[in-house]
C-alpha positions, -999 to +999 in steps of 0.1 A: +580-427-559+562-426-526+525-420-527+528-388-507+553-374-532+530-384-561+501-365-545+523-334-539+537-335-575+502-340-590+488-311-570+515-289-583+509-298-619+471-295-614+476-260-601+497-251-632+470-265-655+442-246-637+462-213-640+465-219-678+428-228-685+414-199-666+437-173-683+414-150-703+439-145-731+442-182-737+404-186-737+399-157-760+426-170-784+415-206-787+379-195-794+390-188-830+396-225-836+365-246-840+357-267-809+390-260-792+375-236-767+349-262-757+376-288-752+395-264-729+363-257-709+358-295-705+393-299-693+388-270-668+357-287-654+375-320-650+405-304-633+382-291-605+373-327-597+409-338-600+420-311-575+392-323-551+404-359-553+440-349-547+429-329-517+413-360-503+446-379-508+467-352-493+482-361-459+470-397-459+493-426-452+487-447-484+501-482-484+478-496-511+499-505-541+469-503-564+461-468-552+497-458-555+498-470-592+466-450-599+481-419-584+512-424-606+490-428-637+470-397-628+503-378-623+515-388-658+481-378-674+484-344-658+519-341-672+506-349-707+477-324-704+502-297-692+524-304-723+494-300-746+484-267-730+521-255-732+520-262-769+489-241-773+503-213-753+535-214-774+515-208-806+495-181-789+525-161-778+543-167-811+513-152-829+513-122-806+550-117-810+548-118-848+517-095-853+511-057-852+538-035-837+555-064-821+568-075-855+595-048-854+601-047-817+595-080-799+599-076-762+625-093-742+598-110-720+581-123-751+613-137-764+621-153-730+587-169-729+590-182-764+624-197-756+608-215-727+577-227-745+597-237-776+617-259-753+585-275-740+571-281-775+601-298-789+611-316-757+649-310-759+673-299-732+679-262-726+713-249-735+710-216-718+718-218-681+698-186-676+666-204-686+675-234-666+680-213-635+649-192-640+623-217-653+634-252-645+615-262-614+627-292-592+606-321-606+608-350-581+604-375-610+633-361-631+640-331-654+617-324-683+634-326-717+639-292-735+650-282-769+684-268-774+683-231-784+711-206-788+711-178-762+708-151-789+678-166-806+652-139-814+614-145-808+608-138-845+633-163-855+616-192-837+598-214-862+561-217-859+554-254-863+524-261-883+499-280-863+466-297-870+443-280-845+418-308-849+444-332-838+453-309-809+416-308-799+415-345-799+446-346-777+428-323-752+396-344-753+416-376-749+435-362-719+402-350-704+386-384-709+415-403-694+417-379-665+380-384-658+384-422-657+416-423-636+405-396-612+372-414-606+392-446-599+414-428-575+383-413-558+367-447-554+400-463-541+403-435-516+367-441-504+375-478-500+406-470-481+386-447-458+359-475-453+387-499-446+402-476-420+368-471-403+362-508-403+396-515-388+390-488-361+356-503-353+371-538-352+398-525-329+373-508-307+352-540-304+383-559-295+393-533-269+359-527-253+361-520-216+355-551-197+348-550-160+345-576-133+332-575-097+368-573-084+385-540-081+419-536-099+449-519-085+443-500-052+415-517-033+408-488-011+378-466-021+381-429-015+352-407-005+323-430-014+315-447+019+284-426+023+270-437-010+281-473-004+262-475+029+231-459+014+230-484-014+235-514+010+208-501+033+183-500+004+194-534-009+191-552+024+159-535+036+137-565+045+107-545+035+118-547-001+115-584+001+078-582+007+071-558-022+059-574-053+079-552-076+113-553-093+139-530-078+161-513-104+186-488-090+208-469-115+240-452-105+247-423-129+278-403-134+304-392-159+330-416-172+358-423-146+338-408-117+339-441-098+306-458-106+321-492-112+345-489-082+316-480-059+295-510-070+325-534-068+328-524-031+291-528-026+291-562-043+318-576-021+307-561+012+300-588+038+265-574+044+256-580+008+273-614+007+253-626+037+220-612+026+219-624-010+221-661-020+232-654-055+251-625-070+257-619-107+279-593-123+274-586-161+295-561-181+270-548-206+292-525-228+308-554-247+274-569-257+268-559-293+234-543-299+222-552-264+216-589-273+189-603-250+200-638-259+237-632-250+229-613-218+205-641-206+232-667-213+257-647-193+233-643-164+227-680-164+264-687-164+269-663-135+241-678-115+250-714-120+288-712-125+285-734-155+294-725-191+264-724-214+261-736-250+270-706-272+253-721-301+219-723-284+194-698-298+165-708-276+158-678-254+128-695-237+149-725-226+176-702-212+150-681-193+133-712-179+167-724-166+173-690-151+140-690-133+146-725-119+180-714-106+167-681-089+133-693-077+130-689-039+164-671-036+175-636-029+197-624-057+216-593-067+223-585-104+247-558-116+246-545-151+278-525-154+284-498-181+251-496-198+253-471-227+219-475-245+187-493-239+158-504-260+128-505-237+113-535-255+145-555-253+148-544-216+114-557-208+121-590-226+154-594-207+137-589-173+106-610-181+118-640-159+125-617-130+090-603-132+077-639-130+095-647-097+094-613-081+063-620-060+081-646-039+117-635-040+136-602-035+150-592-069+175-563-070+192-549-101+220-523-100+229-505-132+258-481-139+254-456-168+268-423-179+235-411-194+205-400-173+183-407-204+193-443-201+186-445-164+152-428-165+131-454-184+145-484-165+147-472-129+121-481-103+135-457-077+154-425-077+189-429-093+221-422-074+240-394-091+277-394-084+297-361-086+333-353-080+350-360-047+357-334-021+390-316-028+411-330+001+397-365-005+406-364-041+441-351-032+446-382-010+433-404-039+457-386-063+487-392-040+478-428-035+477-436-072+508-415-081+531-423-051+514-454-037+508-435-004+478-413+002+497-394+029+529-389+007+544-355+017+576-355-002+587-331-029+574-301-011+583-277-040+561-297-063+531-299-040+514-268-054+516-282-089+503-315-078+474-299-060+465-279-091+466-311-113+444-328-088+420-299-087+417-299-125+411-336-125+384-333-099+368-304-118+366-326-149+347-351-128+371-379-133+387-404-110+420-422-107+418-444-138+412-417-163+448-413-175+440-394-207+423-367-188+451-368-163+474-359-191+451-331-202+451-317-167+489-318-165+491-299-199+467-273-186+489-267-155+521-264-175+506-241-202 
């Protein structure tokens, strides 16, 4: 049976058991037998945990064979516990039907119940189609065996099978004990499955981290950012910065998809920048686990020299010495793209070689980040905050990426819908490559 069906079936039986153990009549009746009431209470407490575990399993895609076999075992144990309780309930109702005024006038309902419970106790097929139709529920794992009774059997005629209540108590205790063991195993297996899912998701995320380069992808034209571009280039190429004995760190801050990377890509490849700086380095920081100073220094050295560095080297001092030698006496631009978090001590260690050569060489660092709290402790000048594009500019951008032509004027009857989608996108402070939010905006327009 599929794991999902096992979970559903087990939940159904667990619900039946819980209804039985919380019935006041049953609790009151079993109290007359030594220890049996305590056994029922223990089963009730264990069933609460079983229901919790089954709720955890509900709706999950379970492909673990071991977990599936545990669920099958738990399901069977619940079945056994339910049979034991049915046996107790049979004797309780039989005693009620044969005592007091009921001795001479047993009710039809009592007789019907006894028919049914007698079937359960003796595990033989029902002969009466009425009982089959009324009480036989559709078990996914096959029909339960019932005892064959004649349709006219009276409640008082049903034999009361003599039972050893001590033995029945042991059955309940054993069922409770086994349920405890197996339900805890299922719980542990579910937790391991969840950890495995989290691990796989984290691994997938690491393998699919956003990587950027200095080269724009797709449409090379930049919309509506020429003012910010010129302002940044003016700051970077100001000759007065060359004589200042301080490190220039200029963060560009904005929401995801607003165009920070695109803006710096166009700055990075502008001919004014190429002619001013001797060396340019582009480092995507988001893929660097735990902001590794060693890894980032190695990547900076590779970008500065064009030579692949030994990945096995753990000597940070050697790497920084080589970086200083390469950059000494040269103007250089360094871009750290997509910085999410920053440890100030690690940041200071990373920039230590730049502080050493800053007195004689212009050293400029551009940083993109979504978080102003990241920008504040590292910036040496006021950050550039990017907001959404002007509405008409964004409309041109939208048409360029949807139709390949920023001046596309076809489908006049769809123009209002298109403009509304573009407005929603711009209000969400996203740009052309944020396709998930693009879908959100379309859904919002349609609804």
